C-alpha angles and dihedrals in degrees: 000000000000112000107234097222096107117146088218128094114250132201132193132184133199136182130238121230153218128202106219095185138001103053113168093356091068085077089057093053104272117143111248129206111224137171134202112230134216091249117084150124136277127202121204119194123194127176115229127217093247139080111210098123093253132143112197109205129193127179120199123194113201088340096308123113111254108159132020120182140159117212115205132206133342090310091057092230110189127232130181133172096212132061115258130225117236089257091052092045089054092047091051093050090050093046091050091051093050093050092046091050092047089054089050092055094045112023088189090067112108092000099110128118095262136067111242138225119207126189121188117192120193114193099200138060110278088223093066095074093223094144113286089155097043095046089049090052092049093050094047091047089054091048092048092044095236136124109275091221093053087057097039096055090050094059105028140047094209130108097259096236090128092055089050090054092047090068103039135067100209134061118269144201102231123202116189111208102181136287094286100051130063112249129249111253119187117179113223135186097242100167103123118205087230092056088123087069095055124084133175115225124200110221094204096238116094113212124216104241093201091052092049093051090047092053093048112095109199090192088077088059122101123223086231093056090050090052093047095049088049089055092048091051091053092044092049093051092053098035116132099176128074096211089050092048092051089049088055092049090052095049091048091053089050095053094046090045089057092047095048098032090230131129117254113253097242093055092050104041112009108032091148096050107122096226142025130305125194130185116235121211119340111014115247100035148034117045135347125205115222125188129182142153089255135100114274093250093055090052090050092047093053094056091041089059088051090056101263106123101171110078123153121194117232094247089052092054100044124085112251137160091270099034112049140136107282117259090016 
């Protein structure tokens, strides 16, 4: 382990994420298709010329101060001079837990001769659900010189696909194999020729991933459904035809609809959309993926008229040589 008592400034960067296929059933062993996105989070660390066992932490969201905390002592007890919102209190509790578990995994972490200042900078709206927690975990794991999955599984009940995306630049097929085994991660070249006909639509209602995981009962999931979703993920990753891809989207929605006993989003909200619409992540919030044999602007215009004003084309969400997480 590297002792984190360096006198030098340090900086880490992690990507956000989207799960294209495999939501819910990834926890039952289905392979999921996931992609890191060009939005993400950086973490800047600076030693201070003092030794009072303090960590001064600041979180910025899109460059604006959002959370200011001082952690004191080996127990990392938090102190703040301002009242916190419920969202900030929840974020503080999570941050404290991540830091404490990181220190348990590497006792040398935060045990150097200097106090430290940390500044996390998230470059997307927290409501979007693109991975503010997972990118934080990945950055703290890098800072603490520990495996990010070891840290993740100590603080989360999820599959960990988002932590995998945080540290990679290409889409992956992700295979969760339980909390006590490292996952299978297979890089894939998911960059469809018809990407101009795919748009990600924000529904305007962020879902709590931990709550969604807790509500999902994998005992109600058949082995056949798991196998079929794995096949869909693999076929989506390799698809070269828009109509085939939309067919896979519709079949995926039908399977998850049956598992959750919920109506697919297109049937409930967009029955006249001339293409396919798929929920991403927890159903009922976060992003949708829409695909149609239409120009990008026409897809965006349709959802705008339906009251959904945040629409990001595939090529503006993916990581490329010219569109990447800053400081990557």
